[in-house]
Phi, psi and omega in degrees: 000135180275093184297318183298315179296321179296315178296323177297318179293330178293329178139001176271152172289166180302314182290324174299318180298319181296317180292315180299314181293322178298318180291327175302316183279323186277332189080191183302133185200163180277156180301322181299320180292323178295318178302313180297318183299318187259350181077023177267152173283164187297318181299314178299316181299313180296321178298317181291321178298319180295321179297321179290326175297315180299329180276355179078017185262346171220162176224173178217158173232161180242126179228118182054046178066012179248134178277134174241125185259145182218138177290140173289165176306132180307338176303335180298339177301325177298317179295322178301315179290319182298321178299321178294318179299318180297317179298319178296315180299324180286325185275329188305315180302322180290319179294319179297322181296323183274344187296125180270108185252020188294332181258015189290346182282349182208076183242144170234118184236143179248131179239138183237143175078175186291328176293323175295321179295321176301319182299316182288328176291323175295328178295325176300313180298316185285334185275335186259143175267164177307138179079350174286166193243136165257121181259127187240122176265132156065041177283140175254012182083015183295326185301306181289331180287316187269341181229062187294338179272327183274325186301321177298323177298316181296316180297317177298323179294320175302313183292318182297320182272355179061044176273128180276150178228133169250126193233113174267122188231143176295137181303133179099353180269131180263114178245166180243083185284162173284171178290345181260013185256133168257139182238135170233136184260138181249143174279094184217118183273351184277120177276135182229144175261014180245143172230153178233126173249133177238119184207149181051232176252032187235147173237123185245121176252123178244129175255112184273070176268186180305317169246104188294151177230155178220143173241123180248117181250119176258100181205117187298318182298316179296315181298319179295320178296316180295322177296321179298312179298319180301312183294327177296319177292319183299325184286338184291000000 
């Protein structure tokens, strides 16, 4: 497991993650030893240590006028995340009030990288009500393969909100559907790195390249047309 990447995804910078993980493994230690271990200069190390102290993820003691730093119990990561959730909950009503949604009936948005892909998958969850359907064309299983930490969260969210999924998959592909997903297999020899999700009034195209990209089109006429084509294929 890539601990540094996981900590980075939680909200720490890469260098903060390296220092926190180093202290987890090293135990209580001086800033100079941490600098040597990671190859950081002292100024950078002290700046990063202070940021981690501010986040409540490390603490220090003083012995003979020397500071010794120690990682907090990893359980503190939950509190770190919870504090962010509370801030979002407090801020969200104000942001929603100010949000200008006047052009939302006809938007084309481009998302880049894995964080962008997370955003569009979260949009699927947020846009659909219980029992509504996300229709998926031509998945090769890239989602669970390329995003193994996020995909279980997404699947659980589908199940929790009771969002239905209709999934057209190339024959021979092994996918890990949610409990609310129906799968139909197509005799199609063409391998594709593209998938299409159609939900609500939106059509989402994802290109699973080395750095994935997504195009999200919010247009009711297009979404209705894509749903019609999907259902014609589904019935065969």
